[in-house]
N, C-alpha and C positions, 0 to 999 in steps of 0.2 A: 504493500500500500504506500509506503513512503516513496518508493521508486516511481509508482504511478503518479503520485503528486508532483514529483520533480518533472516527469515526462509531460504532464498536462500543462503545468506552468511554463515549462521550457518551450513547448510547441507554440503556445500563445505568444510569448515574448519573441520567439524566433520568427514567427510569421510576420509580426509587426516590423521587426528590424529588417527582415528580408525584403518586405515591400518597399521600404524607404531606400535600402541599398540598391535594389533593382532599378529604382528611378534614377539614382546617381550613375549606376553602371551603364545603362542604356540611354542616358541623357534624355530622360523623359520629363525633367522637371521644369522645362521652359513653358510653364503654364502662365496664362495671363493672370493678373491680380483678381479679375472677376471670377475666373474659373476656380482659382484657389479658394477664394472666399466662399463660393457656393459649395465647394467640396467640404470645406471645414464646417459649414452650416449643416450639411447632411450628416457629417460625422457626429456632430453634437446630438442631432436628433436620433440617429441610429443608436448611439451609445446610451442615450437616456432611456429609450424604449427597451433596448436589450438589457440594460442594467436593472430595470424594473422587473423584467421577466426573470432574471437570475435571482433577484432579491426575493420575489414571491415564491419561487421554486425552493430556495434555501429555507425560507420560513416554513413552508409546507413539509419539506423533508424532515426538518428538525422536530416539527410537531408530531409527525408520524413516528419518529424515533422515540420521543419521550412517551407517546401513547403506548408503544410496544413495551418499553421498560415498566410503565405503570401497570400494564396488563400482567406482566410477569410477577410483579410485587403483589398485586391483588390476588392472583391465583395462589401464590405461595401462602399468603395470609389466610385465605379461605380454607386451604387444605389444613393448615395448622389448627384453625378454629374447629374444623370438622373432626379432626382427630381428638381434640379435647372434649367435644360434644359426645363423641362415641364413648369415650372413657367415662363421662358422667352418666351416660345411658346405662352402662353396665351390662353384665350378663354375657352370654355367648354371642348374642347379636352385636353388642357393642364391641367385643373383641374382634369379631369378624370384620366390622367396618374399620376399626383401627388398622388391622393388617392390610385391608384394601386401600386405605388412604396412603399408608406408607409405601406399598407396592406401586401405587400410581406415581407418587412423587419420585421414587427411585427410577422408575421407567422414563419419566420426563428427562431426568438428568443424564441417565446412561444411554438411552436409546434415541430419544426424540431430539435432544439438543443438537447433536451432530447432523441430523437430517435437516433441521431447519436452515442450516447454512446453504442447503440446496433448494430451499423453498418447499420442502415436503414434510410430511409427518411420519410417525412410526406406527405400524400396525400393532406392534406389541403394546404401545401406550394406549392406543384405542381400546384394546382388549382389557387393559387394566382399568380404564375409565368405565367401560361397560360393566365390568365386575363390581366396581364401586357403586355404580348407579343401581344395579340389581340388588345389592346388599341393602342399600338404603330403602329401596322400594319394597323390599320384603319385610320391613320392620313390622312387628306386631306388639305395640306397647300394651302393657298390662295394668298400668296405673297412671293417674294424672301426671305424675312426675315424668314418666317415660314419654307420655304424649307430648309434653313441652319440648323435651330434647329431640324427639323424633321430628317434630315440626322444624326445629332449628337445623337438623341435618338435611332435611329435604330442601330447605332454602340454601344451605351451604353447597350441596352438590350441584344445584342449578347455578349458583354463583361461580363455581369452579368451571362449569361448562361454558358460561359466557366469557370468562376471562381466557379460557383455552381457545375459544373460537377467535377472539380478537388477536391473541398471540400468533396463531397459525395464519390468520389473514395478513398480518403485518409481515410475517416471514415469506409468504408466497407472493405478495404484491410488490411491485416496484414500478419505477417510471418506464413507460413503453419505449421501444426502440426508436419510434418516430420522434419522440421528445429529444433523445440524444442526437439524432440527426440534425434537428433544427438548431439545437444549442451549439453543436460543433460548427455547423455551417454559418450560423450567426456570428460566432466568434471570429471565424475566418474572414467574413465580409467586413466586420467592424474593423479588424486590424488592417485589412487592405486599404481602407480609407486613409491610413496613415501615410500612404504614398503621395498624398496631396501636399504634405508638408515638405519644406525644403530639407534635404538630407543633411542636416547639421547635427552636431553632437547633442545639443540641448534638446532638439526635437525628437531625436532617437530615444533619449532617456525618458522623455515624457510619454511617448507612445508605448515604449516597453514597460513603463510603470503601470500604465492603464491595462496593458495586456496581462501583466503579472497579477494585478488585482482581480481581473476577470477569471484568469486561470485558477486562482486560489478559491474563488467562489464555486467554479465548476467542480474542482476537486472536492470541496466540502460536500456538494450535493452527491457526488459519486460515492464518497466514503460512507454517507449515512443512508443511502438509498435502500440498502438491504441491512436492516438493523441486527440481524443474527449471523452475519458473515463479515469477513474481512478484519481489518486492523481495529476497528471501533465496535466490534460485535458485542452485543449484550451478553453477559455471562450468566450462568445459572446460580449465582451466589445466593439469591433469595431462596431458591428451592433447597439449596444445600443447608442454609441456616435453618430452614423449616425442619429438615431431617434431623439436625442436631437438637433442635428444640423438642421434637417428638421423642427422641432417645432420652433426653433429660427428664421429660414429663413422665415417660413410661417407667423410668427407674425410680422415681420418687414414690414414697409410700402412699397408699390410697386409703 
């Protein structure tokens, strides 16, 4: 990912510098003042519009990234709460649900997390969730106290399902290929307008600075587009902490 960042920023800055140097090399800079003024006006308009597109895209990608992280935290929290609810319910049914919750979270960490980097889920984890759902659905409370905890567990397993769906949706969805085509072509066109400037050192530095800034934003979008893969991937730390909490809770005297 760091090499990709250097490549993206380097291509943007290199394109801008190459456009201006090509003007000098082939002696194409004998523009009239009117032509140069019009070209710079168009450059300003194109850069503004393109900059807004990049900014909105970066905000959306960051929002999707934080939503994915929140879904993971929410799922882990709901799983931990369901485990404690099952312990409070007691009996063989409660123990069966405790084991099902633990098995589900372990499967998420061990089997599904690596698959999410490819935008897919794990069939083993689906089986674990179905087992958990069936265990909660089969509850037969025998007293008012168990009725209360059973209702809590029904709500909890539904909350886990909702957070799980959001997590998998964020892993599978990304910006379409057409978007990246437009972004890369837009960057190229914007940088080529730099050829309207006189190929002087100060102008080259200004255009390359603009290109570098745009390249950094493009790299930011690329890095966060798939929140469960790459250098900035969301880790299963929340799930692992939940497993540790389950172990500590289960070891405590009841």
